[in-house]
N, C-alpha and C positions, 0 to 999 in steps of 0.2 A: 716375507721369505725367512727372516731370522727365527721366528717362533717355530715354523715347521722344521727348519734346519736343526734347531736345538732339540726338538722332540725326537727326531730321527737319531741324534747322537745319544740322547738319554736312554733309548731302548738298547743300546749296545752295552752299556755298563751295568754290572750287577751291584747291589748295595754292599758296602763293606761288612765283614763278619766279625773279625776279632781286633780291629784297630782301636787304638785309644781315642777318646773324644778329641784330644788336641790334634792327633795325627789326622783324624777324619776331617776336621775343619781346615787344616793346612792343605790336604790333598783336594778338598772340595774347592777351596779358593783358587788353587792352581788350575784345576780342571775348568772352572768357570771362566778364568782368564783366557785359557787356550781356546775354549769354545767361543768366547766373545770375539776374540781376534779373528778366528776362522769365519765366524758369521759375518763379519764386516769385510774382511779382506777378500775372501773368495768370490762373493757376488760382485764386488767392485771390479775385481780383475777380469772376470769373464764377461761382464756386461758393459763396462765402461773402458777399461784400459785395453783389454784384448778384443777390440772390435772386429767384426767380420772384414772390414777394410784392411786390417793389419795382415790378413792372409793373402790378400791380392791388392796390388796398388790400384787396379782398375775397378775394384768392387765398390767404390763409394763415391768420392767427390766428383762433382761436375766441374767443368772449367771455370764456373763462376763462383765456386766456393772459395772465399778469400777471407783471411783473418787480418784485415788491415784497418777498417774503420766501420763504425756503425752509422747507418743512414736511414732516415725516414721514420715515420711513426704514424700508425693508423689506429692504434688502440687494439690491434690484433696481436696478442702476446702468446707465447708458447710456454710449456711447463718449465719451471726453473730446475726441476730435477726429475729423473725417472730411473727406476731400478734397472729396466732393460731398454736397450735401444733397437733391438731387432728380435724377430721371432716368427714362427710359422704356426701351423695348425695347433690349437690348444694353448697357445701362449697367452699371457696376460698383457693387455695393452693399457697404458696410461694415456688418457686423452688430454687435449689441451686445456680442459677445464678441471683436471686433476682426478676425475673419476676413472674407474677401470672397467674393462669388460674382457671376456674371453674371446680370442680371435679364432674363428672357425673358417678354414679354407682347405678343402680337400683336394685342391688342384696344385698343391705345392707352392703356393704363393708365400711371400714373406713381406712383412711390413718393416719399415726402418725409420726411426726418428731419433736424432741426437741433437739436443738443445745446443750443444757446442759446435755442431756442424749442420745447420738447418738446410743447407743446400746439397746435402748428400743425396745421390741418386741411386742408392743401392737397393731400393725396394723393387719387387717384381710381383705382378698381380697373379700370375700362374706360371707354372714351370714351362709352359709352351708359348708364353708371350714374352717378348724381350723386356728385360729390366730397363729402367729409365736410363741407365748408363750404357745401354746397348742400342744398336741400330734397329729401328723398326723398318723392315723392308716392305714398303708399300707395293702391292701387287703380288707379294709372297705371303707375308703375315697379314692375316685378315683383321679388319677393324670389327670388333664385337662391341658395339657401343649403345649407350642409352642417353636420352636427354634428361636434363634436370629442369624440365619445363615447369613454369609457374612459380619458380623460386625467386629469382632476382628480377624477373619480368612477370608480374602476375597476370593471370587471365582466368576467367570464370571456370573453364574446364579443368585446367591442370593444377591451379592453386587450391588451397582449401576453399571449397565453395562457400563455406561459412563466412569468409571475408566479404563476399558480395551479398550473401543472403542477409547479413546483418544490416545492410544499407539498401533497402529496396530502391530500384531505379538505377543503380550503378551498373554500368555495362562494360567498362574498360578501366584501365589503371588511372586514366585522367579523372573520370567521375568518381572512382573509388577514392582517389587522393583528395578530391574536393570534399567528399562526405566525411572522410576521416578527419581532415583538418578542422572541419566545423564541429566535430564531436570531441571537444576538449575534455569532457568528463571521462572519456574512455582512454585518453592518452593522446588524442589528436593524431597527426600524421605519423607520429612515432610508432603507432600500432603496426606499421609496415615493417619496422625493424624487429618487432616481436615475431612477425611471420618469418623474416630472414633467419632469426635465431633458432626457430623450432621446426620449420618445414623440412630442411635438409641439415643433417648433422654429420659429425665425423663418422658415426657408425654406418651411415648410409654408404659412405665410400668403402668401408670395410666389407659391407654386404655386397656391393657392386663387384668388387674383386672376387669375392667368394662365389658369385653367380657366374663366374667365367668370363666376365666382361673386362675389356682392357682400355676402354675410352669412355669419356663423358663429353657430351655437347652441352655447353652452358649458355643459354640466352642471356644477353646483357643489354640494357637500355642505355641511351646516351646520357641519361640523367645520373649515371654513375660518375660522370665527369663534371657536369654542370647543368643548370637550367637557366633560362633567361626569362625576361619579364612576362608574367601571365601564365607560365607553365607550372602546374600545381604539383609536379612529381617531387618525391623526397630526394633531394639532391645529395650526391656524393656518398651516401651511406651504403648502397649496395656494393660499391667497390671494396669496402672493408671485408665484406663477406666473400667476394670473389678471391681476395687474398687468402682467406681461410680455405677456400676450395683448393687453391694452389698447394697450400701446406698439406691438406688432407690427401689430395691426389698424389703428391710426392711421397707421402708416408706409406701409401698402399700400392704404389707402382702404377697408378692410372694416368694416362695421358689426357689432355684437355683440348677440345675443339671449342674455342671461344667464338660464339656466334653473335655478331652485332645485330640484335633482333629488332630494335626500335630506333628510328632516326627522326630528326626534326621534321615536322609536317606530315609524317607517315608515308611510307613507301607502297602501301597497299590498301589502306582504309579499313583494315581488320583490327579487331580488339587487341590482338597481341602486338600490334605496332605501337601501342600506347594510347591511341585514340581511334574510336570507331567512326567511320563515315567520311573522312576527308582524305584526299591524297594531294599533298602539297610539296612533295619531294619530286623535283624535276617535272613538276606539273603546276600550272598556274603562275601568278605573278611573283610569288615568293619561291618558286621551284628551284631557281638557280642559287639563290642565297642559301636555301636549306641544304642544297647539295654541297656548297662550300663549307658550311658548318660540319656536315657529315664527314667530309674528307679530313677535316681537322681532327675530329674525334677518332677516326680510323688511324690517323698518324700518331696521335698521342698513345693509343692502345698499342700500336705496333712498336713504338719506341720502347715501351715498358716491357712487353713480353719478349722482345728480341734480346734483352740483356741476358748474358750467359747464366745468370742465376735462375732464370725462368724458362729459357728456350727449350730445355729438355722435357719440360712438363707441358707447357702451353705450346703445342706443336702445330696447331692449325688455327687459322683465323678466317671465319666466314664474314666477309666484309659487309654484307647486307642480306637480311633474311627476306625471301619471297617478294622481291620487287615485281610489280605487275606491268610487264612491258606493254600490254595492250593499252594502258593509260599513259605510260611514261614515254613510250616509243622504243623500239629495238635499237635505233640509232643511239639514243642517249643512254640507254642501259650499257651498251658497249663502250661508249665514251667514258662513262663513269667507272666501269670496270678497269679499263686501261689506266686511267689516272690513279685509281685506288691501288692497283697493283704496283705502279711505279712508286707511290708513296710508301707502301709497305717495304718494298725492296730498298728504298733509300734509307729507311729506318734500320733495316736488318743487315744491309750489305748484300751485294750481289755475289753469287757463287754458291757452290754446293754446300749444304749443311748450315747455312746462316739464316736464322729467322724462321717464321712459321710458313707452312704451306698456305697459300692464298686460295680459299675456297669460294667459288662463284656459284650462286644459285642459277638454275637454268631459266629463271624469269618466266616459267610456264610455257616455254617454247618447245620443250621436249629435248631429249639428249641429242638426237641426230643433228639438230639445228646448229649445235656448237662444235661439230666435228672440225678439227683443224684450227680452231680459234686460238690465238696467242702463240704463234710459231716462235720457237726458241725460248719459251718461258721456263723459268727456274721455279720449281715447286708450286705448281698450279693444279688445282683440283676442281671438279665439277660436282655440284650439290643437287640432288634430285629428291623430290618428296612424293613418292608414289603412294597414294591413298586409294583404297577401294571404297571407303565409307561414303564418299560423296558422288558415287556413280549415278548416272541417269540412264535407265530407270533403276530404282532400288530393287534388290532381289526379292522375289516372291517365294523363294524356297529357302531351306535351311543351309547353314554353313557347311553341313556335311557334303553338299554338292559343289562346293567351291574350294575345296582344300588344295587343288592343284592350279588354281587360277594364277597365283603369283608366278609360277613356273613359266606358263605360256605367255603371260603379259610382260614380264620384266626381265627374265633371264637372258634372252638373246640381246636385247637392246643395251643392257648393262655391260655385257660381254663386248659388244661392238664399240661402245663408248670408251671402254678401257683401252682399246687399240686406236680408235680414231681421234679421241681427245687426249686421253691420259687418265690419271687417277680419277675415278668416279665413285661416289659413295651416296647411299641413301641417307640424307641427313635427318629424315623423319619418315616413319611409317608406323602403322598400328595393326592391331588384330581385329579391327572392326570391319564388317562388310556392310553395315548400314550406318546412318548418321544418328542412331538412337543413343541416348545418354544425356544426363543432365548437363546443360551448357556446352554440348559438343559444338553447336553452331553459334553459341553465344546466349546471353540472357534474353529471354522473351522472343527468340527468333524462330521457334518452332522446329520441325524436322521434316525432311523430305519423305521419310518413311511413313509418317502419319499424315502427310499431305497438307500440312499447315506451315510450310517454310515460307516466311514472309517475303523473301526476295525472289521467289519463283513459284507462282501459283500453278504452273503446268505440271508439277509433280502430283501424281494421283496417290491417294492413300493406299498403302499396302496392308497395313494392320497396326496393331498397338505395339509401342516400344517396350512395354512392360517386360516381356520375356527376355529382351536383350539387356535390361537393366538389373533385373533381380537374379544375379548370379548365384545366389544361395540355392536356387531351385534347379540349377543346371545338373543334369545327370552325367554319368560316366561317358556315355556315347557323345554327348555334346562337348564335353571337355576334351575328349580325344580328338574330335574334329577341330576344335580350337587349336589344340597342340599341333595337329598336322598342318593347319593353315599357317601358324607361326613358323614352323620349320621350313615349309615351302618358301615363305617370304625370305627367311634368313639365307637359304641356299641360293635363291634366285638373285638376291641383291648383292651377295658377295661381301661387300663392306657396308655396314649399316649402323644407324643409331635409332633405336626404338623410341617412339614418343608415347609415353614418357615413363620415367622411373616410378613415380607414384602420383596418384590422384587423391586429393584430400576428401574427407568425408563430408557428406551433405548434412546440413542442420536438420533437414526434414526427416531423414531416416537414420542418421548417425552412422552411415556406412558409405562406401564408394558406389556412386550411381553412374559411372562410365567405366565399367570393368574391363572392356576390351582395350582400353588405353593405358592400363597400369601394368607395367612389367613386374613390379613387386607383388601385386595381388595375384598375378598369373603364376608366379613362382610358388606362392603360398598355397594356391588352390589347385595347382596341377595342370594348367593349360599353357605354361611357358616352360621350355626345356631347362632343366637345372644345369645342363652343360650345353652351351651353344654349338659346340663341335658336333653334337649328335645330329644337327641339321644337315651336315655335309652329305650330299647324295639324295636328299629328299626330292629333288627334281629329276633324279635318274642319272645325274652326272656328279661325280665327287668333286669336280672343280669346274664350274661353269665358265670361268675366265680361261681361255686357251690361247689368247694372243700375247703380244709382247708389250709391256707397259713402257711408254717413252721414258728415257732416262731422265729428262728434265723434270718430270713430275715426281720422281722419287728422290730428288735432291742429289743425284749422282752426276748431273751434268747441266749444261745450259748456263747462261749468264743473265740474259734479260730478254724480254719480248723483243722480237726483231724491230729495229728502229723504224723501218719503213712502214711496218704494220701500225705502230703507235702513231706515226705521223698521219697515216690514213684516217684512223678513227678520231684522233685528236681530242683536246680539251682546251677550253670549255665548249659546250654545245653552241651551235649557231642559233637555234631557236628552241623555245620551251613549249611543250604541248599546252594548249589552252591559254597561251599568253602571247608572246611576241618575240622578235629577235632579242637575243640575250643582251645585246648592247643597250637596249632600252629598258631593261628590267632592274629592279633593286639588286644590289650586290654588296658584298663586304670587302674590306681591304685588309691585307695581312700586316697590320701595324700593332696588334695587341700582344700582351705578354701571354705566353703559352702556359696553361694550367697543368703543369706536369703532375702525373699520378704519383702518389707516395707509396712506399713499400711498407710491409709489415715491420714491426719492431720485434727484436729477438733478445732474450735475456739469457746469456750463457750461464752455466753452473760454475764455471771456472773464471776467476777474476782476470786471469792473464789472457783470456780469449776475447777478441773483439770480432764483430761480424759485419761484413760488408753486404748490405741488402740492395745495393745499387742506388742510383740517384734518379731513376725513372726515365732516363734518356740514353738510349744505346749509342746513337750516332751524334757526336758533338758538332759535326759538320752540317747537320740538318738544323739550320738556324733561322729559317723563315719565321715571320711573325704569325700571330693568331688572327684568324678572320673575325673582324669586328665591324660594327656600323661605321659608315663614313660620316664625319661631322657635317651637319647641314642637310643630310639626305632624309627623305621620308620613307618609312617602311610599313608595309601591311603587317598584320598579325601573321606569324609564321604558320599558323594552322588555319588560316582563312581559306574559305572556299575559292576555287579557281576562277569563278565568275566575277569576283570582286575587281573593281577597276585598279589600274596601275597608278601608284602614287606619282606625284610630280617628279620629273626627271632631275637628276643632279649629276655631278661629275662621276663618270664611271669608275669603278674600282680598278686598281692595278691588278693585272692578271699575270699568271705564270707564263702563259703562252699566247701567241697571236691566235685569233679566232680562225680555225681551219675551215676549209671548204665543206659544204654539206656532204654527208655520207649517204650514199644510196644503199640501203640495207637489202641484202639478198633475201629472196623468198625462203621461208622455212623449209628445211629438208624433212621429208616424211618417209 
């Protein structure tokens, strides 16, 4: 800024004509001094001293912004100095690595970052989305969101496919981690951190705000907290990058839905759970013990994000991604949800406005099945993943004939769920109408469209996937149809998170080979709307939701799930699928030290300022121990197939509650 400022001033003055040499030098020295002072004082005043928050007491700090003490260190540091702390379209942003870029946001968004006040919530993604220090009115303000899939939980589709293509035979993060660890010449398992550093960066968050989006859903695996014997994942490292995500989201006014995507033993047997093929969460001999571990991890995460320094940014917690009730049982899914909800509320505190919205996946039962579940709940939401791509049969015609399909399939049931359950959002959906695309189904699993899907031979070949993959050949008519399908989906779903923000390039072609799954590519190529609001009315109704959202789901009322309801579903389970009564199964005891998550470290530019980043634990009264093995007990591998025999019995673990009577699950509502 000073060089440009001096140049502007230089053009104002004319060179002296008749002055003596001495007088010239004296005047020149005075002028230089004045200009130097102006160049330093004016920028400092307008960008540091006279902050936007000075104009309004409510325009900045959150309740958690405190200058009392510094706590925590994760290696995630912030800039020691910055010329500007806020700006809008066309302003220059200094990133946390010291480099700069020009901020482009035509929607009136503003970024905000002050190293001396890192918990300031003054940023706003767009003029029509609430700033972080304002109330997001669920049911009124729409969630326009996108997933950051493949970043902190890798998977062949969403991550850079090259990660998996480098190691033939790898099919999930488990096998990828093993292969990387063995490849010490390339950096070993730390190659995953290279992926964390490069796949999603600060500029992605700026671009997300500029795309008209106000939320991100970030999948996180349990290995962000710890791993145990035999688990090959890179432990504790991804948490450092989630902390970066919090800082970046805060800087650009984006809210976060933290989705607990991968749990011990796997909740669905799919590659994005960490390991393909097994389901040992609430299933099999280690099913109960794995659920105990998972509840502990949910508790640790909830305690951290419920701290006032973070609660305005991380506003939603998906407690488990896509559990398959058909294997786990509806009874035990409900028991787990009830216990997880209670744990999160214990961490955050009961009552309006405390802690995150607890998001429950529908466990593939469909939205009507959950109507009325959790009476009296405070801040509860239902997560739905409506995909067309995996339909049976696969479509034999073009997408041009399917552009209104989302309206007829989803609009009415989302509307009804908002009234019958409460806050309902599509946590995942895509622009794909077939399962074509490299690794859409996983490595080496074939596709339904080409008739070679390895898990179901009943799919008949429709044709070649090549036209769906080679987006460079799509003409204007096809792109227009893709755009119409995207807008119909957005309008019908009302509140949504597209899967996913970006898809990495394939080693084979050097480009994206699953184009219908990349929001970023769709923006660049013209089949995703540059303003999501333009989708309003695509289904013939400017606002599909016409009911009244229950107050408890918005955070404006409710205290806790009705106690009689919780007593009915109860925890722990009475029996575990493919195992035995829980009293005869391996379990853990709450006698360990809790591995509290650490906060980022911040370095203020002023020595008189200290920053309280929290101690990682919101509720000091939540003092139960960590679930650990019982001395003398025998345990199976946590990821062992459910058919393995139960180990010798030992003294049962202490439990939080008595074992409740068996729950008779009602039939699904259709």
